[in-house]
N, C-alpha and C positions, 0 to 999 in steps of 0.2 A: 280432338277427330269426337263429333257428335256421335252420343251413341245412337246405334241401330234400332230399330224399331223392334218392340218385342217377338219375341217366337212363342207359339202356343204348340207344346208337346203335346202330340199325337195322344188320341184316346185307343188304347191296345186292351182289347176285350177277347178271351180267348171264348172257344166253343163251349157248350155246356155240357158236364157230363152225360152218356146216354141221349145227346140231343145232338142232330146233323145242324151245320151250321144255317142259320137263318137266310136261306134266300125268296124272296120273293115268285109266287107263284105263277105271276104272268109279268113282261117287261118289253117294253116298245120293240117294236118289230119291223118298222121304216123309220127313214133318216128320220131324227127329231132333234131339232137345235136347241138348247139352252141358255140365256142370256147369265152371263158370271161377271159378275162385279167384282173388283179388283182396288183393295182400300189402298190407302197409301201406304201401309206397313206390310203389303202383297198378299194379306190375305181375303183369300176367294170366297164369295157369298152370293149363294142362289136364291131364288123365291120359291115358297113351297104352298103344298094344301097337306095336312093330315085328315083324312075322313072330312075334307072339306073347310078346314078350320087353317086358313091362312098362317104362314111362318117364316121366318129368317132362318137361312141353313149357312152351316160354315161347309165347303165343297173338301173333304178330306182325303187323297187317297193314302194318308199315315193312318187312317183309322180305320179297324178291321169291320165294326157294325157301326149301324146307324143308331144314332144317340138321339134323344128328347130330354130336353129340358124338366126334371119333375115338376118346377114350378108352372112351368107351361103346360103340360099334363094337369096338372090340379085343378088349373083355371080354364083352358081352356074344353078340356076331353073328360067332363067330370062322370060321362057315362061309361068310360071304360075302363074294363075290370085290369088292375094293376097286381100283379106278383111277382113276391121275390125269388129272386134265383140262388143258386152260388155257383160260382164259377169255379173251372175243373183246373187245374195245373197252375204255371205261374203267371200271375197278375199283378198290373198294377194299379187295381182298382180297390183303396180302400172301403171294410164293411160290405153289406150285402144291396149288391143293385135290384132292380126292378126288370119287368119284362110287362110289353104290352102289343097285343095285336092290334093291326092297322089294316084294314080292308083295303085303302086306296092310300098310297103316299106320291105326291105330285112333285115334280121338279120342273117346274115349269109346265110345257105343251107334254112332258115323259110324264105315266104314269106308272107305278111299280103295284102289283096288288096283293095282298094277302100274304103279309108273314108279320113276325115278329119284331120290335125294336126296343133300343134299350131304354131304359129311364134310369138316368141321373142327377144330381143335383149341378147342376154347371152355370149357377146363378154367377159364379167369378168369371169366366172366360170372357166380357167383354173386359176385363182389364189387362190380358193378352191382347184381344182382338181390337178394341177402340169403338165396339159397335156392339150391342146386345143384341144375341142371335137364341135362338128359339132351340136349336139342335144341330148335330153334325152327318150330314150324308158319308159314310162308309164306304168299304171297298164289297159289302155284301149287297150294295144298292150297283155304285159306280161300276163293279164288274159283272154285274149280270149279265151285260150284253158288249159285244165290244163297244167300247168309248173311245172316242176323238176329245182329246183337253186339249183346247186352244188357250190360256190364259190371255196371250198377247191380243189374241182377237176379241176376247170378252164372251167365249163362246165354249160350251160344250157339246158334243154331238153323239148321242146315244143312238146306236144301231145306224153308223154311217155309211152314206149310197158311196158306189163304188169310185165314184168321180172324185171324192172329197181324200180318195186314199193316194193319191198320186205325191210320190216323194220320200216315202217311207220304205227305209231299204234297211238291209242288215238288221233285223230284228232280233231283239233279246231274248232268251229261254229264261224264265222264273227259275229264280236258285233253288226256292222252297214248293212245295207241293200244296204249302198253305193259297186257298187261291182269294182269299182275302187279305194278302201283303204282297206289295211289288220290290219281293226281295230280288236284288239282282248283282250279281259280278260283272264290275268295271276291270278296267286296265289304266294302269298308270306307266308308261314307261314298261318294264317287264314286270309289273309289281300287278296283281289281280286284288283286286279290292271288295270287302260284301259291302253293298248301301241297302235302301228302300228309297222311294220316290214317296215324297210328301208335300203334297200341293200346300198344305198347311203351316207349314216348317217356312218361316216366312224368308229365311236365307238357305245360302247351301251350306253344308258342316262337313269336314272331316276331321278325323281323330290326328292326332300329333305321329301314331305310328305308322300312320300310311306313308310317312316322309314327304307329306306335301311343303313345297317350301312356304316360307313364312316371312312377311316383313315384321318391322320393329313396331306397328303401328297397332295398338290394345284398343278394345272398343268393350264397352259391358253391355249387356243383354239380359235384360229380365225375360225367365220364362214362368209358366202356371204348368202344372200337371193336371191329372184328370181330379184327383181329389182336391184341388186347389191351395193345393201345397207350392208355394212360391218359393222360386231360386233365382238367385243370379250368376251366369256364365260370363268368362272372362276371357275371350278368345281372341286373339291376335288375326289380322287380317292376311291370308294368305294373298300369294303371287298369281296371278292370271296365269293359266295353262288348260292341258287339255286332258278330259278324261273321256277315253274310251268306252262307251256304249252303243256297241254296236257301229254307230258314229262318233266322229271325235265333237265332245262336246267343250264349249268355252266357256269356263270356269273362274268364277273369281270366291274362293270359299273361305269360311272362317274355319280357322284349325282352332281343335280345343283338345284338352288334354284325355278327355275321355273317350273311348271309342263310341263316338256318336256321328257316322257316317249317311248323310241323307243329300238327296238333292232335292231341295227346296224351290221355292216359288220363283225367287227370281232367277234361275236356271230356268222354269219351264213357262215365264215370259219369254224366253226369247228362242223355246225350242216349243213344237208341239210334241204332243204323247197321243201314243196310240195304244189301249189298253185292249189287249187280247185276254182268251182265259188263262192258257199258258205262254206267253210271249206278248211281248211291249216291244215297240221302237219309236224313235225320234225321228225329226226332219228340223230343218233350222226352217223358221217364223217366215213366214213371205214376204217380202216386202210390197208395199204398194206399188201398184203400177203407176207412173210418175206421169205419162202421158195421158191413160183417161182420168187423174187427177185434173188435167189440164183441160179437157175435153169443155168445148162449149163458154170458155172463158172467153 
């Protein structure tokens, strides 16, 4: 079997000691759609601007904080003050990251103003993504307002209008109080599974401890963490089945030895995701209206 496309492990950054999480002061209040380009390896990419400077960004619901590449900042935002910070608590970030204040952070037509962004050397990310990016949009921006994620339609909508919300039923409570992480409790048969929703994971992964049935097919997957450390994951292909997250989701996960439970972009291409401050909901991606497609021919 041909190896699957690489998976990018999420940038996971905790809040700083003595500081509140870095929420933008202002955010879109009306229905604001943003185009998303999904690469062949399922990586979702959006176009943005930081204080007027165009940039290419990875749309990552598995990242807590929005992060810009250090090289991009030094090259394109030379007049911005960069400050070293110390991370509190458990973190997978090696060394001291930096902090930069952004007056305006645009994602398509959506504008988020007056907040701090992380600055790290993420120049290694193209090895896992397949395309050069200038930063990562994390949950401190994505979750600032109600957000509709429809990777299958190539669109994200910030502050969606009520008409867009039809079909979302059985919302799921966040399993953690941290608004910057989509931690959920799913159900597989009689078993409860803790997982996260990670749009920058190219595939859906479940740990072997979940009991998900696997086939005999093995694959090789390369991974890159926030520090540029590469690794190889050797999962087996899981059998198709249903995981209940408010509604039944049809998934075909990779089964790994490690406790690595996440809903990836392969599943999000089939389902729309509605992110609220305390709850999330899924709905099946709506099929195109074939009758309308044939009109006028």
